[in-house]
C-alpha positions in Angstrom: 40.7 9.4 89.4 42.2 12.3 91.2 44.1 14.4 89.0 45.7 16.8 91.5 49.2 16.1 92.0 49.1 12.9 89.9 51.6 11.5 87.3 50.2 10.9 83.7 52.0 7.4 82.7 49.7 5.4 80.7 45.8 5.7 79.5 44.7 2.9 81.4 44.7 5.4 84.5 41.7 6.8 83.0 38.0 5.8 83.2 35.5 7.0 80.7 34.2 9.7 82.9 37.9 11.0 83.4 37.9 11.4 79.6 34.8 13.0 79.4 36.4 15.4 82.2 39.5 16.3 80.3 37.5 17.0 77.3 35.3 19.5 79.2 38.0 21.3 80.6 40.2 21.2 77.0 36.8 22.9 75.4 37.3 25.7 77.9 40.9 26.2 77.2 39.7 27.6 73.4 40.1 31.0 74.0 43.6 31.0 75.5 44.9 28.7 72.6 43.2 30.9 70.0 44.7 34.0 71.9 41.3 35.6 72.4 42.0 35.4 76.1 45.4 35.6 78.2 45.6 34.1 81.8 48.7 34.1 84.1 47.2 31.2 86.4 50.7 29.5 86.2 52.6 32.7 86.8 56.0 31.6 88.5 55.7 27.8 87.8 58.2 26.0 86.2 57.9 23.2 83.3 61.0 20.8 83.2 60.1 19.4 79.4 63.0 16.8 79.2 63.0 15.2 75.9 65.6 12.7 75.6 64.4 11.4 72.2 63.6 13.7 69.2 60.5 15.4 69.2 58.9 18.5 67.4 55.2 18.7 68.1 55.0 17.3 71.5 57.6 18.8 72.8 56.8 22.5 71.6 53.0 22.0 72.1 53.6 21.1 75.9 55.8 23.9 76.1 53.3 26.1 74.3 50.4 24.8 76.5 52.4 25.8 79.6 53.3 29.2 78.2 49.7 29.8 77.6 48.7 29.2 81.2 51.4 31.7 82.2 54.2 29.2 83.3 57.8 29.2 82.2 59.8 26.6 80.5 63.1 24.7 80.8 64.1 22.3 78.0 66.5 19.3 77.9 66.9 17.8 74.5 68.7 14.7 73.5 70.6 12.3 75.7 74.0 13.8 74.8 73.0 17.2 76.4 72.2 15.9 79.7 74.2 14.0 82.6 72.3 10.7 81.3 75.4 10.4 78.8 77.7 10.7 81.8 76.2 7.5 83.6 73.8 9.2 85.9 70.8 7.2 86.8 67.2 8.0 86.4 66.7 8.2 89.7 69.3 10.9 90.4 68.2 12.7 87.3 64.6 12.7 88.6 65.4 13.8 91.9 67.7 16.8 90.7 65.4 18.0 87.9 62.3 17.6 89.9 63.9 20.2 92.6 63.7 22.7 89.5 60.3 22.1 88.2 56.7 22.3 89.4 55.7 19.4 86.7 57.8 17.4 84.3 57.0 16.0 80.8 59.9 13.6 79.9 60.2 11.5 76.5 62.6 8.8 76.1 63.2 5.8 73.8 63.4 3.0 76.4 59.9 1.6 77.2 58.8 2.0 80.9 61.7 4.6 81.4 59.1 7.3 82.1 57.5 5.4 85.0 61.1 4.6 86.3 61.8 8.5 86.3 58.3 9.5 87.8 58.8 7.0 90.8 62.0 9.1 92.0 60.3 12.4 91.1 59.2 14.9 93.6 56.8 16.6 91.2 54.1 15.1 88.9 55.4 13.8 85.8 53.6 13.3 82.4 54.9 10.7 79.8 55.6 12.3 76.4 56.1 9.0 74.8 58.3 6.0 76.1 59.8 3.9 73.4 57.3 1.7 71.4 54.8 1.6 74.8 52.7 4.7 75.4 52.0 8.3 74.3 48.8 9.1 76.5 48.5 12.8 75.7 48.8 11.8 71.8 46.0 9.1 72.5 43.9 11.7 74.5 44.1 14.4 71.7 43.5 11.8 69.0 40.2 10.8 70.7 39.2 14.3 71.4 39.8 14.9 67.7 37.5 12.2 66.9 34.9 13.1 69.1 34.9 16.6 67.3 35.2 15.4 63.8 32.3 12.8 64.3 30.1 15.2 66.3 29.9 17.4 63.5 28.4 14.6 61.3 26.0 13.8 64.2 28.1 10.8 65.5 29.6 9.6 68.4 32.7 7.6 69.5 30.4 4.3 70.8 29.7 2.3 67.4 32.2 4.0 65.4 34.3 2.2 62.3 38.1 3.1 62.5 40.7 1.8 60.1 44.5 1.9 61.8 47.1 2.0 58.8 50.7 1.3 58.7 53.4 0.6 61.7 50.9 -1.0 64.2 53.7 -2.8 65.8 56.0 -0.3 67.1 53.6 2.8 66.8 53.1 4.1 70.5 50.3 6.4 69.5 48.3 3.5 68.2 48.8 1.2 71.3 47.7 4.0 73.4 44.6 4.8 71.2 43.7 1.2 71.6 43.6 1.4 75.2 41.8 4.3 75.3 39.0 3.2 72.9 38.4 0.1 75.5 36.6 2.4 77.6 33.9 2.8 74.7 31.4 0.6 73.4 30.7 -1.8 70.0 33.9 -0.1 67.9 34.7 -1.8 64.7 38.4 -1.6 64.1 40.1 -2.5 61.0 44.0 -2.9 61.1 45.8 -2.6 58.2 49.7 -3.4 58.2 52.4 -5.8 56.8 52.4 -9.0 58.7 55.5 -8.1 60.6 54.1 -4.9 61.4 50.8 -6.1 63.0 49.3 -4.6 66.2 50.6 -6.9 69.2 48.3 -9.6 69.8 47.3 -8.6 73.3 46.0 -5.4 72.0 43.6 -7.4 69.8 42.5 -10.0 72.5 41.7 -7.0 74.8 39.8 -4.9 72.4 37.7 -8.1 71.8 37.5 -8.9 75.3 35.7 -5.3 75.7 33.2 -6.5 72.7 34.6 -4.6 69.9 34.9 -6.1 66.5 38.7 -6.3 65.0 39.5 -7.2 61.4 43.0 -7.6 60.3 43.8 -7.0 56.7 46.9 -6.2 54.4 45.1 -4.6 51.7 44.5 -0.7 52.1 41.7 -0.2 49.6 39.3 -2.7 50.8 40.4 -1.9 54.6 39.4 1.8 54.2 35.8 1.4 52.7 33.0 2.1 55.3 35.4 3.8 57.9 34.5 7.0 59.6 38.0 7.5 60.6 41.1 6.3 58.7 44.0 6.8 61.1 47.4 6.5 59.4 50.8 6.1 60.8 54.3 6.2 59.7 57.0 3.4 59.8 58.8 3.8 63.0 62.3 3.6 61.7 64.0 4.5 64.8 62.3 1.0 66.5 64.2 -1.2 63.6 67.5 -2.8 64.1 68.5 -1.3 61.0 67.3 1.4 58.3 67.3 -1.2 55.7 64.9 -3.3 57.7 62.6 -0.6 58.1 63.1 0.6 54.3 61.3 -2.7 53.3 57.8 -1.2 54.8 58.0 2.4 53.7 55.5 3.3 51.2 53.5 0.1 51.2 50.4 2.0 52.1 49.9 5.4 50.3 46.7 7.5 50.8 46.2 10.2 48.3 42.8 12.0 46.9 42.4 9.4 44.0 42.3 6.4 46.3 40.4 8.4 48.9 37.7 9.5 46.4 37.2 5.8 45.1 37.1 3.7 48.1 36.4 6.2 51.5 32.8 7.5 51.9 32.4 11.0 51.2 32.9 12.1 55.0 35.6 9.6 55.9 38.0 11.9 58.2 41.6 11.4 57.7 44.0 11.5 60.5 47.8 10.9 61.5 49.8 11.5 64.7 52.6 12.9 62.5 55.0 13.4 61.6 54.0 12.3 58.2 56.8 11.1 56.1 56.6 12.7 52.6 59.9 11.6 51.3 59.4 9.9 47.9 59.8 6.4 49.1 57.1 6.5 52.0 54.6 9.5 51.3 51.9 7.7 53.3 49.7 10.7 53.3 50.2 12.5 49.9 50.2 16.2 49.7 47.4 16.3 47.2 45.1 15.7 50.3 46.1 19.0 51.8 42.9 20.7 50.2 40.7 17.8 51.4 38.2 19.2 54.1 38.0 16.1 55.9 41.9 16.1 56.3 42.0 16.4 60.3 45.8 16.3 60.8 46.7 20.0 61.5 43.3 20.2 63.7 44.8 17.3 65.6 47.8 19.3 66.6 45.8 22.2 67.4 43.5 20.2 69.7 47.2 18.8 71.3 47.6 22.2 72.8 44.0 22.3 74.2 44.4 18.8 75.8 47.8 19.5 77.2 46.5 22.7 78.9 43.6 20.6 80.3 46.0 18.1 81.7 48.2 20.9 83.3 45.4 22.8 84.8 43.7 19.8 86.3 46.9 18.3 87.7 48.0 21.6 89.2 44.2 22.0 90.5 43.9 25.6 88.8 40.8 25.0 86.7 38.4 27.0 88.5 41.0 29.9 88.8 41.7 30.3 85.1 38.8 32.6 84.3 39.3 34.8 87.0 43.0 35.5 86.0 42.1 36.2 82.6 42.0 39.3 80.3 41.6 40.1 76.6 44.7 39.9 74.5 46.3 43.3 73.4 47.2 42.3 70.3 46.0 42.0 66.8 46.1 38.3 65.6 45.3 36.9 62.0 45.4 33.3 63.1 42.5 31.2 61.6 41.3 28.1 63.0 
């Protein structure tokens, strides 16, 4: 695809070559994300961060990525803080806010909402998550993390074994990741979930049509054996009609160090799109895994900044200008990566 000036609404936009290009640009962003170098390539540019649904990592990392490229961020958080609460349409909101911004990131609880918004926007729009539908930048950072983690073991994405655990019905990060995996070959997927939270059938059919092997399971211990990647998701309680209904599924699949040691291979990588629900009735990833070197959840979040910087640079066509506008940082940093 031609990234310059384009919306990023779903991962089906990307070919395998596009993904590789994004990853190459993300690699080049490392000195800036690590605060070794400073660039002002987007000086004067404004990001409209429009998050009409709660977010921490996605909202802050998009803002951080834009700031690291030298731009400024303006934010709207929550429906009640916007004119949408007064009955304004997506069309009117998009026309107005795109006049104030050079690029917009939007999140909303309604599936398809970001596409509707983008159709009226005068500037590029990135989907920061639309209901249970898609979360393209999360899928890209997840796959980037998978590529790097497997690379340290001399493995590649093609032919990998991945276990997806938890709420696969409503988890938009899982949905986008499954779509992205269709660009690769011979992947073995084990889907571990309660019956009511199974991955929607259309994803399974599409994966199998691409030649991947899909196995469904309701048992965590047997399902995570022989996996290169165990990708855990929380119960998406905000997608349920009531919290009582969601409560039935919380805590059904809990991964801790004891289970990991007994059932996982020694180098199995643990991932999670976060937030992980650490409340006692859920606790899907136990804190006793925090010292496990194969716990990659915080490397995922770091990688999110790299991927989002890469998307910004490619959409605004400044990739080749970044180094020319850079310098060393002036301050001491004790940050460890």
